[in-house]
N, C-alpha and C positions, 0 to 999 in steps of 0.2 A: 568590488573593493576589500581592502585586506590592512592589517596593521603592519607597524614594522617587523614583528615577528610571523609575519605571516597568515596568521589567524585571520578568518573574516570578522568582516567590523562589528557586524550584529551580535557578536558572542562576547558578553562581558567576560572581565581578566579572569575571575570568578571560574566561568566557565570552559577558560581555556586552559587552567593551573589545571581543572578536574580532567579536560582531555588529554593532558600533557603526561598525568601521573596514570591516567589510563592505559594509554599506548605504551607507555613505559614499563608496565606491571606485565603487559602481553594480553589484557582485558581488551576487550571489544564493546564499543556503544552502541545498544540497540538502537532499532526502530524509534524508540522512547525515547530515546537521549539520552539513558542510563549507562552509566559502566557497570560494564559485566550484567547486564539486565538479560532477561527474558521473554521482551515483546510481550509480558502481560500489564507493564504500568499503565498503557494510553489505548485509544483508540484512535488510530488511524490510517488511512492509504495512503502509501507513496509511491507505487506503479500497478499499472493497470495495462497487461499485454497478451491479444494485443490490441489497444488503444479504440480499431474501428474493426468492425467487420460487411462483408457482403450478407446482403439480404438472403433468405433461403438457404444457407450451408449452416453445419453444424461444426461449430467451434468450441474449443477450449479457453478459457480467460482465465491466464496467472494475473491471481490478486497479491501482492505483498504489502507486508505494513506491521500493524500490534496491535494486541487484544481480541483477534478474531476467537471464537470459543461455539463449541456447541451448541450453547444454550445460552442464549438464544441465539438461534441461527442466523447468520448473515444473508444476508439477499443482494444479489446483483441488478439491478435496475439500467433497463439499456432503453434508447431513445432512437427509435427508426427517423433519419433524417426526413426523408422524403415527405411525412406527414405528420412529426413531431409523436408518435403513438409510442405506447410505453410498452415494457416488457418484462419480466421480472423473473429469475432464477435463484434457487437456494443455492447458496456456497458449499461446498466439499471444503470442508476446513482440515489442513493437512498438518500443521502447527498455528501456534499463535503469530507468527509470521506470517503464514500462507497461505491461499486456497486459489479455489477451482471455480468457475463455474459455467454452465454448458449455453452457448447461447446459438438458439436459430431464428432469427428475425423473418415472420411470414414476409411476402414480396411484400410491397407499398399497394395502395387503388390509385389510380392514375385517374 
């Protein structure tokens, strides 16, 4: 749903005005919704790719968002669908908006 000017209806008119000023200046709104921000004003996960991996294979999971720092170190939590067992891996932080986690889930028990 959008307003007459095409902006999403959930955005306030003040927010839309800020978005317009940001885009007109050439600045970009970061993942924390800050014009010309640096992805450090919040902690949020925006995307995880791939979102599912097969068991017993090495995969690098790419996590995009904001607020990722080396200390404290973020951790990725995986849940195996077959038996709901949980695994975790330390995220390798590339910058405040991106990190990688290595996944290798053991095969489930039948």
